[in-house]
KEDOVEX-585685 format. One record per residue (C-alpha): residue in one letter; x, y, z. Coordinates in steps of 0.2 Angstrom, whole numbers, padded with zeros to 4 digits, always signed. Layout:
residues N
AXYZ ...
This chain:
residues 400
M+0040-0072+0026 R+0038-0073+0045 L+0048-0064+0058 L+0046-0063+0077 D+0046-0047+0087 R+0054-0045+0104 Q+0039-0053+0112 G+0039-0068+0101 R+0024-0062+0091 T+0023-0066+0072 V+0025-0051+0060 H+0021-0056+0042 L+0031-0048+0028 A+0024-0050+0010 Y+0025-0042-0007 C+0009-0035-0016 T+0004-0044-0031 N-0005-0029-0039 V+0012-0027-0048 H+0005-0041-0059 P-0010-0039-0071 A-0020-0055-0069 E-0039-0052-0065 D-0046-0069-0064 L-0042-0085-0054 D-0033-0094-0068 G-0022-0078-0070 V-0019-0077-0051 L-0014-0095-0051 G-0002-0092-0065 Q+0006-0078-0056 L+0011-0090-0042 R+0021-0101-0053 R+0028-0087-0064 F+0033-0074-0051 A+0030-0079-0033 V+0039-0096-0033 P+0055-0088-0041 V+0054-0074-0028 R+0053-0087-0014 Q+0067-0097-0022 R+0079-0082-0024 L+0076-0078-0005 G+0080-0096+0000 V+0065-0097+0011 S+0052-0111+0013 R+0037-0099+0015 L+0034-0083+0006 G+0020-0071+0010 L+0009-0063-0003 G-0001-0047-0002 L-0014-0054-0014 W-0023-0042-0026 L-0040-0049-0032 A-0050-0039-0044 H-0068-0037-0041 R-0074-0050-0053 A-0062-0063-0046 A-0066-0058-0028 A-0085-0061-0031 K-0083-0078-0039 L-0071-0084-0025 A-0083-0077-0012 A-0098-0087-0020 D-0088-0103-0022 P-0078-0110-0007 R-0071-0124-0017 A-0062-0111-0028 V-0055-0103-0013 D-0049-0120-0007 R-0041-0123-0024 L-0032-0107-0022 R-0026-0111-0005 T-0020-0128-0010 A-0010-0120-0024 L-0002-0108-0011 D+0002-0122+0000 R+0010-0132-0014 H+0021-0118-0019 G+0026-0113-0001 L+0016-0097-0001 E+0004-0089+0011 V-0008-0075+0012 V-0014-0065+0027 T-0017-0048+0018 L-0026-0042+0003 N-0025-0026-0007 G-0042-0020-0009 F-0038-0002-0016 P-0039-0005-0035 Y-0056-0012-0040 G-0051-0018-0057 G-0042-0013-0073 F-0026-0008-0063 H-0015-0012-0078 A-0025-0003-0091 A-0015+0008-0102 R-0022+0023-0092 V-0028+0021-0074 K-0025+0038-0066 H-0041+0044-0057 A-0050+0028-0061 V-0041+0019-0047 Y-0052+0028-0035 R-0069+0022-0042 P-0080+0015-0036 D-0078+0026-0020 W-0085+0022-0003 S-0101+0031-0006 R-0105+0016-0019 P-0112-0001-0014 E-0100-0009-0026 R-0086-0004-0015 L-0094-0011+0000 G-0098-0027-0008 Y-0081-0029-0015 T-0072-0027+0002 L-0084-0039+0010 D-0081-0052-0004 L-0062-0049+0000 A-0064-0052+0018 A-0074-0067+0016 V-0061-0075+0004 L-0047-0070+0016 A-0055-0078+0031 R-0055-0095+0022 L-0038-0092+0013 M-0026-0087+0027 P-0016-0100+0036 D-0024-0109+0051 D-0011-0101+0063 A-0013-0083+0057 A-0020-0072+0071 R-0029-0061+0059 G-0031-0055+0041 S-0031-0038+0034 V-0038-0029+0019 S-0032-0011+0013 T-0044+0001+0005 L-0045+0018-0002 P-0047+0033+0009 F-0066+0037+0005 A-0063+0044-0012 W-0053+0056-0023 R-0057+0073-0015 T-0067+0080-0029 P-0082+0079-0032 W-0086+0074-0014 S-0103+0080-0007 R-0111+0079+0010 R-0123+0066+0003 Q-0108+0056-0003 H-0100+0057+0014 S-0115+0052+0023 A-0117+0037+0011 A-0099+0032+0014 L-0101+0032+0033 A-0116+0022+0032 N-0107+0009+0021 L-0092+0009+0033 N-0105+0004+0047 R-0111-0009+0036 L-0094-0015+0033 T-0090-0017+0051 E-0106-0026+0054 G-0101-0038+0039 L-0084-0041+0046 S-0091-0045+0063 Q-0102-0058+0055 I-0088-0065+0044 A-0078-0067+0060 A-0092-0075+0070 L-0095-0088+0056 S-0077-0092+0052 G-0068-0089+0068 R-0056-0079+0058 P-0055-0060+0061 V-0052-0049+0046 R-0048-0030+0048 V-0049-0017+0035 G-0037-0002+0035 M-0041+0014+0026 E-0025+0021+0017 P-0023+0040+0017 E-0016+0046+0001 P-0012+0063-0006 G-0027+0071-0016 C-0040+0060-0008 V-0054+0064+0005 V-0042+0057+0018 E-0024+0063+0014 T-0016+0062+0031 T-0017+0053+0047 E-0024+0068+0055 Q-0039+0068+0043 A-0040+0049+0046 A-0041+0052+0065 V-0055+0064+0063 L-0065+0056+0049 L-0065+0039+0056 S-0070+0044+0073 G-0086+0034+0078 V-0082+0019+0068 D-0080+0002+0076 T-0062+0001+0079 R-0062-0018+0081 W-0064-0020+0063 L-0058-0003+0054 G-0042+0005+0056 V-0028+0013+0046 C-0016+0006+0033 L+0000+0017+0033 D+0009+0019+0016 A+0026+0025+0019 C+0027+0033+0002 H+0011+0043+0005 L+0018+0049+0022 A+0034+0055+0014 V+0024+0065+0001 A+0013+0073+0014 A+0029+0076+0025 E+0021+0067+0039 D+0033+0062+0053 P+0030+0043+0056 A+0031+0043+0075 A+0019+0058+0076 A+0007+0049+0064 S+0007+0033+0073 D+0004+0042+0090 R-0010+0051+0082 I-0018+0035+0076 A-0017+0027+0093 A-0024+0043+0102 A-0039+0041+0090 G-0042+0023+0096 L-0037+0017+0079 S-0025+0003+0075 I-0012+0002+0061 V-0019-0013+0052 K-0005-0014+0039 L+0011-0005+0034 Q+0014-0003+0016 A+0033-0002+0014 S+0036+0010+0000 A+0047+0025-0005 A+0043+0041-0014 L+0053+0050-0027 H+0062+0066-0020 A+0070+0080-0030 E+0080+0092-0019 R+0082+0106-0033 P+0067+0104-0045 G+0071+0121-0053 D+0087+0114-0060 P+0086+0110-0078 D+0095+0093-0076 T+0083+0088-0061 R+0068+0093-0072 A+0074+0082-0086 A+0077+0068-0074 L+0059+0070-0067 A+0052+0070-0084 A+0057+0052-0086 F+0045+0047-0072 A+0030+0057-0079 E+0021+0042-0087 D+0004+0039-0093 R-0003+0025-0083 F-0003+0030-0064 L-0006+0046-0055 H+0009+0054-0047 Q+0004+0067-0035 T+0017+0080-0032 R+0020+0092-0017 E+0032+0106-0016 W+0039+0112+0001 T+0046+0130+0000 D+0057+0131+0015 G+0068+0117+0010 R+0065+0108+0027 I+0053+0094+0023 G+0044+0088+0038 D+0050+0102+0049 R+0034+0113+0048 D+0019+0120+0057 G+0003+0113+0049 D+0005+0117+0030 G+0016+0133+0033 C+0030+0128+0021 R+0019+0119+0008 G+0023+0129-0008 G+0011+0120-0019 D+0004+0104-0026 W-0002+0096-0042 D-0012+0080-0045 D+0001+0073-0057 L+0019+0075-0060 A+0017+0079-0079 D+0006+0094-0074 A+0018+0100-0061 L+0032+0100-0074 D+0023+0107-0089 G+0005+0110-0085 P-0005+0127-0086 R+0003+0132-0069 P+0018+0122-0066 L+0026+0122-0049 D+0041+0134-0049 G+0053+0123-0041 R+0058+0135-0027 G+0058+0121-0014 P+0061+0102-0014 W+0047+0091-0022 R+0040+0074-0016 V+0032+0063-0029 H+0020+0049-0027 F+0030+0036-0037 H+0033+0020-0028 L+0052+0016-0031 P+0060+0000-0029 L+0066-0001-0011 H+0083-0008-0013 A+0088+0003-0027 R+0090+0022-0029 P+0086+0033-0044 R+0100+0041-0053 P+0106+0058-0046 P+0101+0072-0045 L+0085+0062-0039 S+0084+0052-0023 A+0071+0041-0014 T+0063+0043+0003 S+0072+0027+0010 T+0077+0036+0026 E+0059+0041+0029 L+0054+0022+0027 L+0067+0017+0039 T+0061+0030+0051 C+0044+0023+0049 L+0050+0006+0053 D+0058+0014+0069 A+0041+0021+0074 L+0032+0005+0071 F+0045-0008+0077 G+0056+0001+0089 D+0050+0001+0107 R+0034-0009+0103 T+0026-0018+0088 L+0012-0007+0081 T+0007-0018+0067 D+0010-0036+0062 H+0007-0035+0043 V+0020-0027+0032 E+0018-0027+0013 V+0030-0021+0000 E+0020-0012-0013 T+0030-0007-0028 Y+0017-0008-0042 T+0027+0003-0053 W+0040-0009-0060 G+0033-0008-0077 V+0032+0011-0079 L+0050+0015-0072 P+0061+0024-0084 A+0068+0012-0097 E+0085+0010-0089 A+0078+0004-0073 R+0063-0007-0079 P+0065-0026-0078 G+0069-0034-0095 D+0059-0050-0092 D+0051-0061-0079 A+0067-0066-0071 D+0072-0048-0069 L+0056-0043-0060 A+0057-0058-0048 A+0075-0053-0044 G+0070-0035-0040 I+0055-0040-0029 A+0066-0053-0020 R+0079-0039-0017 E+0066-0027-0010 L+0059-0040+0002 A+0077-0044+0008 W+0080-0025+0011 V+0065-0024+0022 R+0068-0040+0031 D+0086-0035+0035 A+0079-0018+0041 L+0067-0026+0052 V+0081-0037+0059 E+0091-0022+0063 R+0077-0016+0073 G+0076-0031+0084 L+0065-0043+0075 T+0071-0061+0072 V+0069-0074+0058 P+0063-0090+0065 A+0073-0106+0062 G+0066-0116+0048 
């Protein structure tokens, strides 16, 4: 969907297709008919934006075959769909039975990560609508934090320099600029926007910036306004916002709360968990109130050194934006709205917004979609929720 900010500039709103498992072109084309078209129809809009996920094999084949890209674009046009942003974080196998730490491989020290990201940028430059101002690709924040050596970090910086050179060449050849946004995430080399500002100093900021994920900000207890100011002060742009909400447990030491949390401790994805001991998440000096952390929710609950639950927990579990988990759990929806305030209040700080709830299939049984129609309905409700929140902040839906 497209909206207009107060200055009449287009803001693109999309949903991320990494919620769907297909990893080849035929599978992606099938997704359009099976899910994206029903979502568009439920929203009653003539054009729906997708944050497309292309696994590395599909990206490589498309980058090598412009006719295949044209085939995909023709299908998008026929179905009333468009793509200005790609999710380049998962390399492949994102719907394997067990993903966990594998989602961070290959990392930015590896040539495979560079090649994959340049393939995505080349595809997007040909795929996006003629009137789109730019494209965006989100990517992982260097790597998972361990193991990470100086040699790997130097290799990653060299690859990022090669990336910006490649993006410049793609723009020169195609006339279509594509920017890449590094996405801070708990547990990674770049966990916070403060680290992003430091570790991305010296990069070519015309092509490389930050992808803000609202769930990650909430887990890290980062204030969105301070985060956006920090990014701007470092000369970086917010390439994309991923509209997402984390799981919050106010009293994780309570037996009923721990039982409710256990329903979210599943085997596919990693659910980093942070405890804040003073009970005032976000009201802190540095890490002064951070009571502990664990790389996965199951370990925080029942691992060798489980978190004791003396303070509230935030869990990296992307929750449906329009719904709420059953009490005593809650979602960081208010923090997401605060993020929208920071990015679309007095000025527009990004023009790409992507709803990224990839966890529909691993929600507790009672909240999980029963079939394709249920999933399409849920995605449509999420998009409507974000659209309405943006309209409340002064954006408008153009006529037609």
